[in-house]
KEZA-916411 format. One record per residue (C-alpha): x negated, y negated, z negated; residue in one letter; residue number from 1. Coordinates in nm, 2 decimals. Each point is the difference from the previous one (the first is absolute). Layout:
BEGIN
u; v; w; drenlo; tigu
X; Y; Z; A; NUM
...
% end
This chain:
BEGIN
u; v; w; drenlo; tigu
-6.13; 0.15; 5.50; M; 1
0.02; 0.30; 0.23; S; 2
0.32; 0.19; -0.06; V; 3
0.05; 0.36; 0.13; S; 4
0.29; 0.05; 0.24; Y; 5
0.11; 0.29; -0.22; K; 6
0.11; -0.24; -0.27; D; 7
0.37; -0.10; -0.02; H; 8
0.05; -0.38; 0.00; P; 9
0.16; 0.02; -0.34; D; 10
-0.33; 0.13; -0.14; L; 11
-0.20; -0.30; 0.09; L; 12
-0.11; -0.24; -0.28; P; 13
0.20; -0.31; -0.08; I; 14
-0.22; -0.31; 0.04; P; 15
0.00; -0.25; -0.29; N; 16
0.17; -0.27; 0.21; D; 17
0.29; 0.24; 0.06; K; 18
0.07; 0.08; -0.37; R; 19
0.34; -0.13; -0.10; T; 20
0.08; 0.16; -0.34; T; 21
-0.04; -0.23; -0.31; T; 22
-0.03; 0.12; -0.35; G; 23
0.37; -0.06; -0.09; W; 24
0.11; 0.16; 0.33; Q; 25
-0.20; 0.31; -0.09; Y; 26
0.16; 0.00; -0.35; V; 27
0.35; 0.00; 0.16; L; 28
-0.11; 0.26; 0.25; M; 29
-0.11; 0.25; -0.27; I; 30
0.29; -0.10; -0.23; L; 31
0.26; 0.07; 0.28; S; 32
-0.16; 0.34; 0.07; M; 33
-0.02; 0.10; -0.37; A; 34
0.36; -0.08; -0.10; I; 35
0.22; 0.28; 0.14; T; 36
0.25; 0.22; -0.17; T; 37
-0.27; 0.26; -0.05; S; 38
-0.18; -0.23; -0.24; I; 39
0.27; 0.07; -0.26; F; 40
-0.04; 0.37; 0.06; F; 41
-0.34; -0.03; -0.17; L; 42
0.17; -0.09; -0.32; G; 43
0.25; 0.27; 0.04; W; 44
-0.28; 0.26; 0.05; I; 45
-0.17; -0.12; -0.32; S; 46
0.33; 0.04; -0.19; E; 47
0.03; 0.35; 0.13; I; 48
-0.35; 0.08; -0.10; L; 49
0.08; -0.11; -0.36; G; 50
-0.21; -0.32; -0.02; L; 51
0.12; -0.29; -0.22; N; 52
0.02; -0.35; 0.14; L; 53
-0.35; -0.11; -0.12; L; 54
-0.16; 0.31; 0.16; Q; 55
0.19; -0.06; 0.32; T; 56
-0.13; -0.36; 0.02; V; 57
-0.35; 0.11; -0.08; V; 58
0.00; 0.27; 0.26; A; 59
0.13; -0.25; 0.25; A; 60
-0.27; -0.25; -0.09; F; 61
-0.28; 0.26; 0.02; I; 62
0.11; 0.16; 0.33; G; 63
0.07; -0.33; 0.18; N; 64
-0.31; -0.18; -0.13; T; 65
-0.22; 0.29; 0.13; V; 66
0.17; -0.02; 0.33; V; 67
-0.02; -0.38; 0.01; A; 68
-0.38; 0.03; -0.06; I; 69
-0.04; 0.25; 0.28; V; 70
0.22; -0.21; 0.23; M; 71
-0.23; -0.30; -0.07; Y; 72
-0.32; 0.20; 0.07; L; 73
0.13; 0.14; 0.33; N; 74
0.19; -0.31; 0.09; G; 75
-0.31; -0.21; -0.04; Y; 76
-0.14; 0.18; 0.31; V; 77
0.31; -0.08; 0.20; G; 78
-0.01; -0.37; -0.09; V; 79
-0.38; -0.03; 0.05; K; 80
-0.01; 0.15; 0.34; Y; 81
0.36; -0.01; 0.12; G; 82
0.00; 0.37; 0.07; I; 83
0.28; 0.26; -0.04; P; 84
-0.01; 0.32; -0.20; F; 85
-0.11; 0.24; 0.29; P; 86
-0.30; -0.22; 0.08; V; 87
-0.08; -0.04; -0.37; Q; 88
-0.03; 0.38; -0.03; L; 89
-0.27; 0.03; 0.27; R; 90
-0.32; -0.07; -0.21; P; 91
0.11; 0.23; -0.28; S; 92
0.14; 0.29; 0.21; F; 93
-0.13; -0.06; 0.35; G; 94
0.21; -0.08; 0.31; Y; 95
0.13; 0.36; 0.04; R; 96
-0.02; 0.08; -0.37; G; 97
0.24; -0.28; -0.07; S; 98
0.28; 0.20; 0.16; L; 99
0.01; 0.22; -0.32; L; 100
0.10; -0.28; -0.24; P; 101
0.22; -0.15; 0.27; L; 102
0.18; 0.33; 0.03; L; 103
0.05; 0.02; -0.38; V; 104
0.13; -0.36; 0.00; R; 105
0.23; 0.07; 0.29; A; 106
0.16; 0.30; -0.17; I; 107
0.06; -0.19; -0.32; V; 108
0.14; -0.30; 0.21; S; 109
0.25; 0.23; 0.17; V; 110
0.11; 0.15; -0.34; F; 111
0.05; -0.35; -0.14; W; 112
0.19; -0.10; 0.31; Y; 113
0.24; 0.29; -0.07; G; 114
0.01; -0.05; -0.38; V; 115
0.07; -0.37; 0.00; D; 116
0.23; 0.05; 0.29; G; 117
0.20; 0.26; -0.20; Y; 118
0.02; -0.24; -0.30; I; 119
0.13; -0.27; 0.23; A; 120
0.25; 0.24; 0.15; A; 121
0.10; 0.11; -0.35; W; 122
0.08; -0.37; -0.09; A; 123
0.18; -0.03; 0.34; M; 124
0.21; 0.30; -0.08; T; 125
0.12; -0.13; -0.33; E; 126
0.06; -0.34; 0.15; M; 127
0.23; 0.15; 0.26; I; 128
0.18; 0.21; -0.26; L; 129
0.06; -0.30; -0.22; V; 130
0.13; -0.18; 0.31; L; 131
0.24; 0.29; 0.06; L; 132
0.14; -0.04; -0.35; G; 133
-0.14; 0.32; -0.15; K; 134
-0.01; -0.01; -0.38; P; 135
-0.35; -0.01; -0.17; P; 136
0.03; 0.35; -0.14; E; 137
0.08; 0.14; 0.34; W; 138
-0.29; -0.19; 0.16; I; 139
-0.26; 0.12; -0.24; T; 140
0.12; 0.36; 0.03; A; 141
0.00; 0.01; 0.38; N; 142
-0.24; -0.25; 0.14; R; 143
-0.29; 0.24; 0.06; L; 144
0.23; 0.22; 0.21; F; 145
0.04; -0.29; 0.25; Y; 146
-0.34; -0.16; -0.03; A; 147
-0.18; 0.24; 0.24; P; 148
0.24; -0.09; 0.28; Y; 149
-0.03; -0.37; -0.08; T; 150
-0.37; 0.05; 0.01; F; 151
0.02; 0.11; 0.37; I; 152
0.20; -0.31; 0.08; F; 153
-0.24; -0.21; -0.19; Y; 154
-0.30; 0.14; 0.19; L; 155
0.17; -0.07; 0.33; L; 156
0.04; -0.36; -0.11; L; 157
-0.36; -0.02; -0.10; V; 158
-0.11; 0.14; 0.34; W; 159
0.21; -0.26; 0.18; I; 160
-0.16; -0.28; -0.21; F; 161
-0.34; 0.15; 0.08; G; 162
0.07; 0.05; 0.36; Y; 163
0.09; -0.36; 0.06; Y; 164
-0.26; -0.12; -0.25; R; 165
0.24; -0.21; -0.18; I; 166
-0.23; -0.20; -0.23; T; 167
0.25; -0.23; -0.16; G; 168
0.06; 0.26; -0.27; I; 169
-0.33; -0.09; -0.17; K; 170
0.14; -0.34; -0.09; Y; 171
0.30; 0.16; -0.16; F; 172
-0.24; 0.24; -0.19; D; 173
-0.15; -0.30; -0.19; T; 174
0.35; -0.09; -0.12; V; 175
0.16; 0.35; -0.06; A; 176
-0.27; 0.12; -0.24; G; 177
0.02; -0.29; -0.24; P; 178
0.38; 0.00; 0.02; L; 179
0.01; 0.37; -0.10; L; 180
-0.24; -0.06; -0.29; L; 181
0.22; -0.29; -0.13; I; 182
0.32; 0.20; 0.04; F; 183
-0.14; 0.31; -0.17; F; 184
-0.14; -0.22; -0.28; G; 185
0.35; -0.15; -0.05; W; 186
0.16; 0.34; 0.03; F; 187
-0.23; 0.16; -0.26; T; 188
0.09; -0.28; -0.24; F; 189
0.37; 0.05; 0.08; Y; 190
-0.03; 0.37; -0.08; M; 191
-0.14; -0.07; -0.35; T; 192
0.34; -0.15; -0.08; G; 193
0.21; 0.29; 0.12; I; 194
0.15; 0.19; -0.30; P; 195
-0.03; 0.38; -0.03; N; 196
-0.28; 0.04; 0.25; M; 197
-0.14; 0.36; 0.02; P; 198
-0.34; -0.12; -0.12; G; 199
-0.13; -0.26; -0.24; K; 200
-0.20; -0.31; 0.06; M; 201
-0.36; 0.11; -0.01; P; 202
-0.25; -0.15; -0.24; T; 203
-0.36; -0.06; 0.08; W; 204
-0.14; 0.29; -0.20; T; 205
0.31; 0.22; -0.07; G; 206
-0.06; 0.36; 0.09; G; 207
-0.26; 0.06; 0.27; G; 208
-0.28; 0.24; 0.06; V; 209
-0.36; 0.03; -0.10; S; 210
-0.23; -0.26; 0.17; W; 211
-0.22; 0.29; 0.11; V; 212
0.28; 0.22; 0.12; S; 213
0.05; 0.14; 0.35; N; 214
0.32; -0.20; 0.02; A; 215
-0.17; -0.33; -0.06; F; 216
-0.29; 0.08; 0.24; F; 217
0.26; 0.10; 0.26; L; 218
0.18; -0.33; -0.04; A; 219
-0.34; -0.18; 0.06; V; 220
-0.07; 0.23; 0.30; A; 221
0.34; -0.08; 0.16; I; 222
-0.05; -0.37; -0.05; Q; 223
-0.34; 0.02; 0.16; T; 224
0.12; 0.21; 0.29; A; 225
0.30; -0.22; 0.08; W; 226
-0.22; -0.27; 0.15; W; 227
-0.31; 0.22; 0.04; G; 228
0.10; 0.03; 0.37; T; 229
-0.02; -0.38; 0.07; I; 230
-0.33; -0.01; -0.20; A; 231
-0.16; 0.18; 0.29; L; 232
0.13; -0.20; 0.30; N; 233
0.05; -0.33; -0.18; V; 234
-0.23; -0.16; 0.27; S; 235
0.28; 0.05; 0.25; D; 236
0.19; -0.25; -0.20; I; 237
-0.25; -0.24; -0.14; C; 238
-0.24; -0.05; 0.30; R; 239
0.21; -0.30; 0.09; W; 240
-0.07; -0.16; -0.33; N; 241
-0.20; -0.32; -0.01; K; 242
-0.20; 0.08; -0.31; S; 243
-0.09; 0.29; -0.22; T; 244
0.12; -0.19; -0.31; S; 245
0.35; 0.06; 0.13; S; 246
-0.04; 0.37; -0.08; L; 247
-0.02; -0.06; -0.38; I; 248
0.31; -0.21; -0.03; S; 249
0.18; 0.21; 0.26; G; 250
-0.05; 0.33; -0.19; H; 251
0.05; -0.14; -0.35; V; 252
0.32; -0.21; 0.08; L; 253
0.13; 0.21; 0.28; G; 254
-0.08; 0.35; -0.13; L; 255
-0.10; 0.05; -0.36; I; 256
0.26; -0.23; -0.16; I; 257
0.30; 0.11; 0.22; P; 258
-0.08; 0.36; -0.04; Q; 259
-0.01; -0.03; -0.38; I; 260
0.32; -0.20; -0.01; V; 261
0.18; 0.23; 0.24; G; 262
-0.11; 0.31; -0.18; T; 263
0.11; -0.14; -0.34; A; 264
0.34; -0.09; 0.14; L; 265
0.04; 0.34; 0.16; G; 266
-0.09; 0.17; -0.33; F; 267
0.24; -0.21; -0.21; I; 268
0.29; 0.04; 0.24; A; 269
-0.03; 0.37; 0.06; T; 270
-0.05; 0.06; -0.37; T; 271
0.33; -0.18; -0.08; L; 272
0.17; 0.21; 0.27; A; 273
-0.12; 0.32; -0.17; G; 274
-0.29; 0.08; 0.24; G; 275
0.20; 0.22; 0.24; N; 276
0.08; -0.27; 0.26; Y; 277
-0.23; -0.19; 0.24; S; 278
-0.03; -0.38; 0.01; P; 279
0.22; 0.02; 0.31; I; 280
0.27; 0.20; -0.18; D; 281
0.02; -0.22; -0.30; I; 282
0.08; -0.30; 0.22; I; 283
0.30; 0.18; 0.14; A; 284
0.10; 0.15; -0.33; K; 285
-0.03; -0.29; -0.25; Y; 286
0.05; -0.32; 0.21; S; 287
0.29; -0.21; -0.15; P; 288
0.18; 0.01; 0.34; S; 289
-0.01; 0.16; 0.34; A; 290
-0.10; -0.33; 0.15; A; 291
-0.31; -0.03; -0.22; I; 292
-0.09; 0.36; 0.06; A; 293
0.03; -0.05; 0.37; F; 294
-0.23; -0.31; 0.00; F; 295
-0.24; 0.17; -0.23; G; 296
-0.03; 0.30; 0.23; L; 297
-0.04; -0.24; 0.30; I; 298
-0.30; -0.15; -0.18; F; 299
-0.13; 0.35; -0.08; A; 300
0.05; 0.11; 0.36; F; 301
-0.15; -0.31; 0.17; M; 302
-0.30; -0.03; -0.23; A; 303
-0.09; 0.36; 0.06; T; 304
0.09; 0.01; 0.37; A; 305
-0.19; -0.32; 0.08; S; 306
-0.31; 0.13; -0.18; T; 307
0.04; 0.33; 0.19; N; 308
0.01; -0.19; 0.33; L; 309
-0.29; -0.24; -0.08; T; 310
-0.22; 0.24; -0.19; G; 311
0.06; 0.37; 0.04; D; 312
0.11; 0.01; 0.36; V; 313
-0.29; -0.20; 0.15; P; 314
-0.25; 0.19; -0.22; A; 315
0.13; 0.34; 0.12; A; 316
0.03; -0.11; 0.36; T; 317
-0.34; -0.18; 0.02; N; 318
-0.17; 0.30; -0.16; A; 319
0.14; 0.23; 0.27; I; 320
-0.10; -0.25; 0.27; I; 321
-0.36; -0.01; -0.13; R; 322
-0.02; 0.38; -0.02; I; 323
0.18; 0.10; 0.32; T; 324
-0.05; -0.32; 0.22; R; 325
0.36; 0.02; 0.09; L; 326
0.21; -0.32; 0.05; G; 327
0.22; -0.17; -0.26; W; 328
0.33; 0.15; 0.10; V; 329
-0.12; 0.36; 0.03; K; 330
-0.18; -0.04; -0.33; S; 331
0.30; -0.16; -0.17; L; 332
0.22; 0.29; 0.13; T; 333
-0.25; 0.26; -0.13; I; 334
-0.02; -0.17; -0.34; A; 335
0.38; -0.03; -0.03; T; 336
0.06; 0.37; 0.09; I; 337
-0.27; 0.11; -0.24; L; 338
0.15; -0.21; -0.28; A; 339
0.33; 0.17; 0.05; W; 340
-0.16; 0.35; 0.02; L; 341
-0.19; -0.05; -0.32; L; 342
0.29; -0.14; -0.21; I; 343
0.33; 0.07; 0.18; G; 344
0.03; 0.38; -0.01; P; 345
-0.17; 0.01; -0.35; Y; 346
0.25; -0.25; -0.14; S; 347
0.30; 0.20; 0.13; M; 348
-0.12; 0.31; -0.17; V; 349
-0.16; -0.11; -0.32; N; 350
0.13; -0.34; -0.10; W; 351
0.33; 0.06; -0.18; K; 352
-0.05; -0.24; -0.30; Q; 353
-0.19; -0.32; -0.06; S; 354
-0.25; 0.19; -0.22; L; 355
-0.09; 0.22; 0.30; D; 356
-0.12; -0.31; 0.19; V; 357
-0.19; -0.13; -0.31; A; 358
-0.18; 0.33; -0.02; D; 359
-0.09; -0.01; 0.36; Y; 360
-0.13; -0.36; -0.03; L; 361
-0.21; 0.10; -0.30; T; 362
-0.16; 0.30; 0.17; N; 363
-0.03; -0.18; 0.34; F; 364
-0.20; -0.29; -0.14; N; 365
-0.21; 0.22; -0.22; W; 366
-0.10; 0.25; 0.27; Y; 367
-0.08; -0.25; 0.28; Y; 368
-0.21; -0.21; -0.23; S; 369
-0.26; 0.28; -0.02; M; 370
-0.09; -0.08; 0.37; W; 371
-0.01; -0.38; -0.04; L; 372
-0.23; -0.03; -0.30; G; 373
-0.31; 0.15; 0.18; P; 374
0.06; -0.22; 0.31; I; 375
0.01; -0.31; -0.22; A; 376
-0.31; 0.10; -0.18; G; 377
-0.20; 0.04; 0.32; V; 378
0.12; -0.33; 0.15; M; 379
-0.08; -0.20; -0.32; V; 380
-0.34; 0.14; -0.06; V; 381
-0.11; -0.02; 0.36; D; 382
0.06; -0.38; 0.03; F; 383
-0.07; -0.12; -0.35; W; 384
-0.29; 0.22; -0.12; L; 385
-0.16; 0.16; 0.30; V; 386
0.02; -0.29; 0.26; R; 387
0.00; -0.28; -0.26; K; 388
0.31; -0.17; 0.15; K; 389
-0.14; -0.01; 0.36; E; 390
0.12; 0.15; 0.32; Y; 391
-0.13; -0.08; 0.34; I; 392
0.32; -0.11; 0.18; L; 393
-0.12; 0.06; 0.36; D; 394
-0.11; 0.36; -0.10; E; 395
0.35; 0.08; -0.13; L; 396
0.12; -0.02; 0.36; Y; 397
-0.32; 0.15; 0.16; N; 398
0.15; 0.35; 0.06; I; 399
-0.22; 0.28; 0.12; G; 400
-0.34; 0.15; -0.07; P; 401
-0.16; -0.34; 0.05; Q; 402
0.21; -0.14; -0.29; G; 403
-0.16; -0.03; -0.35; K; 404
0.31; 0.13; -0.17; Y; 405
0.02; 0.31; 0.23; W; 406
-0.20; 0.22; -0.23; Y; 407
0.02; 0.37; 0.10; S; 408
0.23; 0.04; 0.30; G; 409
0.22; -0.28; -0.14; G; 410
0.03; 0.14; -0.35; I; 411
-0.16; -0.13; -0.32; N; 412
-0.04; 0.33; -0.18; W; 413
-0.08; -0.17; -0.33; I; 414
0.34; -0.17; 0.01; G; 415
0.19; 0.31; 0.12; V; 416
-0.18; 0.23; -0.24; G; 417
0.05; -0.23; -0.30; S; 418
0.38; -0.02; 0.09; F; 419
0.02; 0.38; 0.02; L; 420
-0.20; 0.04; -0.32; A; 421
0.24; -0.23; -0.18; G; 422
0.29; 0.23; 0.10; I; 423
-0.19; 0.31; -0.10; I; 424
-0.10; -0.16; -0.33; G; 425
0.37; -0.06; -0.08; E; 426
0.07; 0.37; 0.06; Y; 427
-0.30; 0.11; -0.20; L; 428
0.10; -0.22; -0.30; I; 429
0.36; 0.13; 0.03; S; 430
-0.12; 0.36; 0.03; G; 431
-0.23; -0.03; -0.31; A; 432
0.29; -0.14; -0.20; R; 433
0.25; 0.26; 0.13; G; 434
0.23; -0.26; 0.15; T; 435
0.02; 0.11; 0.36; I; 436
0.36; -0.02; 0.12; Q; 437
0.17; 0.14; 0.31; F; 438
0.22; -0.22; 0.21; Y; 439
0.19; 0.21; 0.25; Y; 440
-0.29; 0.25; -0.02; G; 441
-0.27; -0.26; 0.05; I; 442
-0.24; -0.03; -0.29; P; 443
-0.04; -0.36; -0.13; V; 444
-0.20; -0.15; -0.29; P; 445
0.23; -0.03; -0.30; G; 446
-0.20; -0.29; -0.13; E; 447
0.19; -0.32; -0.07; E; 448
-0.31; -0.21; 0.06; L; 449
-0.11; 0.17; 0.32; A; 450
-0.02; -0.34; 0.18; W; 451
-0.25; -0.12; -0.26; Y; 452
-0.21; 0.32; 0.01; Y; 453
-0.01; 0.00; 0.38; G; 454
-0.09; -0.38; 0.01; F; 455
-0.30; 0.03; -0.23; F; 456
-0.13; 0.33; 0.12; I; 457
0.00; -0.12; 0.36; S; 458
-0.14; -0.35; -0.10; L; 459
-0.29; 0.13; -0.20; F; 460
-0.09; 0.28; 0.24; L; 461
0.00; -0.24; 0.30; Y; 462
-0.22; -0.23; -0.19; W; 463
-0.25; 0.27; -0.10; L; 464
-0.02; 0.14; 0.35; L; 465
-0.04; -0.34; 0.15; A; 466
-0.29; -0.06; -0.23; L; 467
-0.15; 0.34; 0.08; A; 468
0.04; -0.04; 0.38; F; 469
-0.04; -0.37; 0.06; K; 470
-0.10; 0.02; 0.36; E; 471
0.32; 0.19; 0.08; Y; 472
0.23; -0.20; -0.22; A; 473
-0.13; -0.34; 0.12; L; 474
-0.06; 0.03; 0.37; P; 475
0.04; -0.38; 0.05; E; 476
-0.31; -0.04; -0.23; K; 477
-0.22; 0.29; 0.10; Y; 478
0.12; 0.11; 0.35; S; 479
-0.21; -0.10; 0.30; K; 480
0.31; 0.00; 0.23; K; 481
0.03; -0.31; 0.21; Q; 482
% end
């Protein structure tokens, strides 16, 4: 295979004899990434939206099953060819056109770097305050005042870990996540026995909203968006897998089941606490002793921080590397500074109560998902329907006008146009329904299911255009380039 000198070594395909990840290892990998403190925030958000426990579980099942399917469809490419996300984008968007979805993924990665980092810093703040002997009421009243400053310290630690490429944290990640889930499961059970709690133990069907309400659709949308990011670049993770069958077990056992369990636990615990406190707060507030609160917060901090280090930080840094061609340290520094700029000042001004953070997480996931759905739709239809599960591996690395995936100046206008049409379609649907919203003066589609609208609009349009312009869409089949 002739590989262009322009390609970074990290973008080269992984040969079959170099694959090291087994099915169970992949399950543990996905499981460790899924279980963080933020998983319980999903249940809290559903409680705030007014869902009952059954609706919360169903929303989690729908959202995560859809994501798991897309992860399988995109991950299949990574396992079959051993290629990473940027290379996988080349047939559907073109070599230069792929910079557009890469940029979108980079922006979302940096946001998640900051969001998960802030949640880890939040847990660290309460952990320190417990260690200093502050009473629970004082901690839950003042922790968000100190969290932005802890966040700066936390980002500095993350930068140091990244600078020295300390990889041992990934082994702790596989332990910290399950420990947090076990602890929070026990803690939720413990809370059910505390007398005079602000809220009552929720029943499966008590209360709730309409199954076709905006609140229920929004819960589904948030569950979809939570892992909708990884659904795009899952090949970066699974291209080391030995078999495509590992994708099914990995996504069912490592993603769908833990997300449902974590969401349900978060819903029950925050309902018992009255709905005004985050899962982090209730550990500090309702633990039977300061020692248990401290260790619970350690689990919360380490599970979130280790996932931040092994998932969010590399994703954000590598995205910047692939766009700018800068080195690791410079890209890591840029990602870290951007993560603080996007979250730090905003948190100081706007996050006074836990509910402020919950509102941000709700809008944040909802709004960014509108960009991810169309990308996923283009990627899925290109490989599975247009090219019938076949890429020419050599041509993925044949960069320039002589390459069969070069299209028009390096841009596949069918892919780029279908992506943009998906975004425009979301706005048109929202405009027709009168649901356009303004976020800091920026109009955004006020449609809870924007990810789904964008996914299917882009998918079907790409498919139709590829059928109409076969010679352009399938250069490997019709082009005479040698």
